[in-house]
C-alpha positions in Angstrom: 78.1 99.2 82.9 75.3 99.6 80.4 73.9 96.3 79.0 74.9 97.2 75.5 78.6 97.7 76.6 78.5 94.5 78.5 77.2 92.6 75.5 79.8 94.3 73.2 82.7 93.2 75.5 81.2 89.7 75.7 80.9 89.4 72.0 84.6 90.4 71.6 85.6 87.7 74.1 83.4 85.1 72.5 84.9 85.8 69.1 88.3 84.9 70.5 87.0 81.7 72.2 85.3 80.7 68.9 88.6 80.6 67.1 89.8 78.0 69.6 87.1 75.5 68.5 85.6 74.1 65.4 82.4 76.1 65.9 80.9 79.4 66.7 79.8 80.5 70.2 77.0 83.0 70.1 75.3 85.0 72.9 72.4 87.4 72.2 72.6 89.7 75.2 74.5 89.9 78.5 73.5 91.5 81.8 76.0 91.8 84.7 74.4 92.6 88.0 76.4 93.7 91.1 79.7 92.1 89.8 78.7 88.6 90.9 75.7 87.7 88.7 75.6 87.3 85.0 72.6 86.6 82.8 73.1 85.3 79.2 70.3 85.4 76.7 70.1 83.2 73.5 73.3 81.2 73.9 74.4 78.7 71.3 77.4 76.6 70.2 77.1 75.7 66.5 79.5 73.7 64.3 81.0 75.6 61.4 82.6 72.5 59.7 81.5 71.5 56.2 82.2 68.2 54.5 80.4 65.5 52.4 80.4 63.2 55.4 78.7 65.7 57.7 76.2 66.6 54.9 75.3 62.9 54.5 74.7 62.5 58.3 72.5 65.6 58.3 70.5 64.3 55.3 70.1 60.7 56.3 70.0 60.9 60.1 68.8 64.5 60.7 72.1 65.5 62.4 72.1 69.2 63.5 74.8 71.8 63.4 73.8 72.9 66.8 75.6 71.3 69.7 74.1 73.4 72.5 71.6 76.2 72.8 69.7 77.8 75.7 67.4 80.8 75.9 68.4 81.7 79.4 71.5 81.1 81.5 71.9 82.9 84.9 74.9 82.4 87.1 75.9 84.0 90.4 79.4 83.4 91.7 81.7 84.1 94.6 84.4 86.2 92.9 87.0 86.0 95.7 87.2 82.2 95.3 88.7 82.6 91.8 92.0 83.7 93.3 92.1 80.3 95.1 91.8 78.4 91.7 88.3 77.5 92.8 85.0 78.5 91.1 82.2 78.8 93.6 78.8 79.2 92.0 76.0 80.2 94.3 73.2 79.5 91.8 73.1 78.3 88.2 69.9 78.4 86.2 69.5 77.2 82.6 66.2 77.1 80.7 64.6 76.4 77.4 67.5 74.7 75.6 68.8 71.6 74.0 72.0 69.5 73.7 72.6 67.3 70.6 75.2 64.5 70.9 75.8 62.9 67.6 78.2 60.1 66.6 80.0 61.0 63.4 82.2 57.9 63.2 82.1 54.6 65.2 84.5 56.2 67.8 84.0 60.0 67.6 81.1 62.5 68.2 80.3 66.1 67.3 81.4 67.1 70.8 84.9 65.6 70.1 85.2 67.4 66.8 83.9 70.8 67.9 86.0 71.0 71.0 89.0 69.1 69.5 88.9 66.6 72.4 90.9 63.9 70.6 93.7 66.4 69.9 94.1 67.3 73.5 93.3 64.0 75.3 96.9 62.8 75.3 98.1 66.1 76.7 95.6 66.1 79.5 95.5 62.4 80.4 98.7 62.5 82.3 98.0 65.9 83.9 95.3 66.2 86.5 93.9 69.6 87.2 93.6 70.9 90.8 90.9 73.4 89.8 87.8 72.9 91.9 84.2 74.0 91.4 81.2 74.0 93.7 77.6 75.3 93.5 74.9 75.8 96.0 72.1 75.0 93.6 71.6 74.1 89.9 68.3 74.2 88.1 67.5 73.1 84.6 64.1 73.8 83.1 62.4 72.6 79.9 65.5 71.1 78.4 65.9 68.7 75.5 68.6 66.0 75.0 69.1 64.2 71.7 71.5 61.4 71.1 72.0 59.8 67.6 74.4 57.0 66.8 73.9 55.7 63.2 76.9 53.3 63.7 75.0 51.3 66.3 71.6 51.8 64.8 68.7 49.9 66.3 65.3 49.3 64.5 62.8 52.0 65.3 59.7 50.5 67.1 56.8 52.6 68.2 56.7 53.0 72.0 60.1 51.4 72.5 63.2 53.3 73.8 65.8 53.4 71.0 69.2 53.8 72.7 70.8 54.7 69.4 68.3 57.5 68.7 67.2 59.2 72.0 65.1 62.3 72.1 64.4 63.3 75.7 62.2 66.3 76.3 60.8 68.3 79.2 64.0 67.7 81.3 63.8 69.4 84.6 66.6 69.1 87.2 66.9 70.5 90.7 70.3 69.8 92.4 71.9 71.1 95.5 75.4 71.1 97.2 77.3 70.4 94.0 81.1 69.8 94.1 83.5 69.0 91.3 87.1 68.1 92.1 89.7 65.7 90.6 87.4 64.8 87.8 84.5 63.7 90.1 81.1 65.4 90.5 79.1 64.9 93.7 75.7 66.4 94.3 72.3 65.9 96.0 69.6 65.5 93.4 66.3 66.8 94.7 64.3 66.2 91.5 64.6 65.0 87.9 61.7 64.6 85.5 61.9 63.8 81.7 60.1 62.1 78.9 61.6 60.2 76.0 60.0 60.2 72.5 58.9 56.6 73.1 56.6 57.8 75.8 58.7 56.5 78.7 58.8 59.1 81.4 60.5 59.7 84.7 58.0 61.3 87.1 60.3 61.6 90.1 64.0 60.9 90.8 66.0 61.9 93.8 69.4 60.6 95.1 72.9 61.4 96.1 74.8 61.4 92.8 78.5 60.7 92.0 79.8 61.0 88.4 83.3 60.6 87.1 86.3 58.3 86.4 84.2 55.5 84.8 81.3 55.4 87.3 77.9 56.9 87.7 76.6 56.1 91.2 73.2 57.0 92.7 72.9 56.4 96.4 69.6 56.3 98.3 67.8 56.3 95.0 64.1 56.8 94.6 62.7 56.9 91.1 59.2 56.6 89.8 58.3 56.1 86.1 55.0 55.4 84.4 54.8 51.9 85.9 57.4 51.2 88.6 58.7 52.7 91.8 62.4 51.9 92.4 64.0 52.3 95.8 67.7 51.3 96.0 70.6 51.6 98.4 72.6 52.2 95.3 72.3 52.1 91.5 75.6 52.1 89.5 76.6 52.5 85.8 80.2 51.5 85.1 81.8 52.5 81.8 85.2 52.8 80.0 84.4 56.1 78.3 81.5 58.4 77.6 81.2 56.9 74.2 79.9 53.6 75.8 76.6 55.4 76.5 75.8 55.3 72.7 75.9 51.5 73.1 74.1 51.5 76.4 72.5 48.1 76.4 75.8 46.2 75.8 78.6 48.5 77.1 77.3 49.9 80.3 77.6 47.6 83.4 74.7 48.1 85.7 74.4 47.1 89.4 71.8 47.9 92.0 70.8 47.0 95.6 67.0 47.1 95.7 65.0 47.8 98.8 61.2 47.6 98.9 61.0 48.2 95.2 57.8 47.8 93.2 58.8 46.7 89.7 56.3 46.3 86.8 57.4 44.5 83.7 55.8 47.3 81.6 59.0 49.2 82.4 61.0 46.5 80.6 58.3 46.7 77.9 59.7 50.1 77.0 63.1 48.5 76.3 61.9 45.4 74.4 58.7 45.0 72.3 58.5 41.3 73.3 57.3 42.5 76.8 55.4 45.6 75.8 52.0 44.1 76.7 53.2 42.6 80.0 51.8 44.3 83.2 53.0 41.8 85.7 54.2 43.5 88.9 56.2 42.3 91.9 58.2 43.6 94.9 62.0 43.2 94.9 64.8 43.2 97.5 68.3 42.3 96.7 71.2 42.8 94.2 71.5 42.6 90.4 74.5 43.2 88.1 75.3 43.1 84.4 74.4 44.8 81.2 70.9 45.1 79.9 71.8 42.4 77.4 73.3 40.1 80.1 71.8 40.6 83.6 72.1 38.3 86.6 71.4 38.1 90.3 72.8 35.6 92.8 69.9 36.1 95.2 66.9 38.3 94.7 63.9 38.3 97.1 60.6 38.5 95.2 57.1 39.1 96.5 54.0 39.0 94.4 51.9 42.1 93.9 49.3 40.7 96.2 51.9 40.0 98.9 50.7 36.4 99.3 53.7 34.7 97.5 57.3 35.1 98.4 60.5 33.4 97.1 64.2 33.9 96.6 65.7 33.4 93.2 68.9 33.5 91.3 68.8 34.2 87.6 70.6 35.3 84.4 68.8 36.9 81.5 70.6 37.3 78.2 69.5 38.8 74.9 67.6 42.0 75.8 66.5 44.2 74.2 66.2 41.8 71.2 
């Protein structure tokens, strides 16, 4: 098929899909190669709702009508697997885009509204799909993620991560052996890099990742930021719903089992300004658990940066990031 015909057919299909959501799906051009690879150019999902409340959020908190956009999306699939109710993706590549997640009330987001998730949640909560998806590789290049929650607004401080107003740029992800089944995603993360508007950056992250049913788990984790190098047998984030991430410091329960980790308090200084000038470093082995606002450890082995001092401690820290 000619690219112009492929694009025309896709636009007709997209027009039908757009009627099912509170938004407009747009694709600039489509190229289908050998029946198993599709390239999309200039993809976007934009809200088409108008109201005084939404206009106020746009004016006061810079909310955007755009939920998702990407300059390039390339996907190659195994067509025969579709007949087995299984989507097998050989390669998925997305570049030069952004995703904007915005709270519009204290319990709903633009994602909920555009895709009518609250309307369908009761129907789907008692019915679990047996559809399975796998991918050989997934690459995300030069992506941007913004999260804004004016209902849990935190004061803006220069150089400090604001978990109610995130703006993460330069997101690059390389993942392999991806499987999604029964609401759970498993994958091997080879590389993640990203930088928040506060200046906090992840230079390297690799792990075995599991996401779904109230738990994000990173096994055999190695992550390096501007100040610290974290190695852990596991790092977990437990939550009741995805909305908890907009109240990250108090709603997400963290746990980790550190091994030979170098931790510099300058990392904490990106969460709370009271420690922004602290450059004290130490080595950690052991387990911690709690929210950022209420963290504890029953036994943590601590070694000084020089290696000359060693101790085991139990602690509980409350009140961060205030």
